C-alpha positions in Angstrom: 80.5 143.1 113.0 83.6 142.3 111.6 85.2 143.7 108.8 85.7 141.7 105.4 89.3 142.5 105.0 89.6 140.9 109.1 87.9 138.1 107.5 89.5 137.5 104.4 92.8 138.1 105.9 92.1 134.9 108.1 91.0 132.9 105.7 94.1 133.7 103.2 96.0 132.9 107.0 94.2 129.5 107.8 94.8 128.5 103.7 98.8 129.1 104.0 99.3 127.3 107.0 97.5 124.7 106.2 98.7 124.6 103.0 102.3 123.8 104.2 101.3 122.2 106.7 99.6 119.9 104.6 103.2 119.0 102.4 104.7 118.6 105.1 102.7 115.8 106.3 102.6 114.3 103.5 105.6 114.3 102.3 106.2 112.7 106.5 103.7 109.8 105.3 105.8 109.3 102.1 103.2 110.9 99.2 102.8 114.0 97.7 100.6 116.7 97.9 98.9 116.2 94.9 97.6 113.5 97.0 96.0 116.6 99.5 92.3 117.9 99.0 91.1 120.5 101.3 87.6 121.6 101.7 87.5 125.3 103.0 83.8 124.8 104.2 82.6 125.2 107.7 84.8 123.4 108.9 87.9 123.2 107.4 88.9 119.6 106.5 91.5 117.8 104.5 92.0 114.7 103.2 95.3 112.5 101.9 95.4 109.7 100.4 97.7 107.1 102.0 99.8 104.7 99.5 99.3 102.2 101.8 97.2 99.2 102.3 95.7 97.5 106.0 97.0 93.8 105.9 93.0 92.9 107.3 91.4 94.8 104.6 94.4 94.7 101.8 91.5 95.5 99.0 90.7 99.2 100.7 92.5 102.6 99.5 93.4 103.9 102.9 93.5 108.3 103.6 94.1 110.2 106.8 91.7 113.1 107.1 91.9 116.2 108.7 89.0 118.7 110.5 90.0 121.7 112.8 87.6 120.5 115.2 89.2 117.0 115.5 93.0 116.7 113.7 93.6 113.7 112.3 91.9 110.0 111.9 92.8 107.3 110.0 89.9 106.2 107.9 89.5 103.3 104.8 87.4 104.1 101.5 84.2 102.0 101.6 83.4 100.3 98.1 80.1 101.6 98.3 81.6 105.1 97.6 79.9 105.9 101.0 81.3 108.5 103.6 84.6 106.7 105.4 84.7 104.8 107.7 87.4 106.1 110.4 89.3 103.5 111.9 91.0 105.7 114.7 91.8 109.3 116.1 95.1 110.6 116.1 93.7 111.8 119.6 93.5 115.1 121.1 96.1 117.8 119.1 94.9 118.8 116.4 98.1 119.7 114.9 100.4 117.5 115.5 104.1 117.7 114.4 104.7 115.2 110.7 106.1 112.5 112.3 104.0 111.5 114.7 101.4 111.9 112.6 103.4 109.3 110.6 104.2 107.2 113.9 100.5 107.6 113.7 100.1 106.3 110.6 102.2 103.3 111.4 101.1 102.6 114.7 97.8 101.6 112.7 99.2 99.7 109.9 101.1 97.2 112.0 97.9 97.0 114.6 95.6 93.5 114.4 93.0 95.0 115.6 92.0 98.8 116.7 89.9 100.1 119.1 86.7 101.9 118.3 87.2 105.0 117.1 86.5 107.9 120.1 86.4 111.2 118.3 88.8 113.3 120.7 87.3 116.9 122.3 86.8 119.1 120.0 89.5 121.9 119.1 89.4 125.6 120.3 89.6 128.5 118.7 90.6 129.2 115.4 93.1 132.1 115.8 95.0 130.4 117.7 94.5 127.1 115.2 96.4 129.5 112.8 98.9 130.4 114.5 99.9 126.7 114.5 99.5 126.5 111.0 101.5 129.2 109.9 104.4 127.9 111.3 103.9 125.6 108.6 103.6 128.2 105.7 105.4 127.5 102.5 106.8 130.4 100.6 105.9 131.3 97.0 108.7 129.0 95.4 108.1 126.2 97.1 104.9 125.8 97.4 103.3 122.7 96.5 99.9 122.2 94.1 96.5 121.8 96.1 93.6 121.4 95.1 91.0 123.8 97.4 87.2 122.9 97.3 84.7 125.6 98.1 81.5 123.7 98.6 78.4 126.1 98.3 
């Protein structure tokens, strides 16, 4: 049995770290935190609306999608309101440096074709994930506003 306080503390640390990480990534890719949303359901995930279009699909919006299992993927909106179409995965790193995410976005944008997306190996330990995210934790004075959504 896990004490309730431990679960609450772990969830809070995850939210704080993820908020800071998304703030850093959104700045690196040239958008503000107003372009970010977080889903705290299991698995925890995030969405970053991008201000870029692909030459091969100029009428489609693009986004970065993150989840705690697979890390970042580059996705394109569909016209039908269905789920996003994942075009590429970052790779095996679940919490890469924001500058690496910026290079990933630039690489997908510049590619004339993108290889079929293959998800990386699923990430591991939640405690390790939280520790890596907490490096990006914001203090209260610089915290941006992220939209948090609980499914349920």
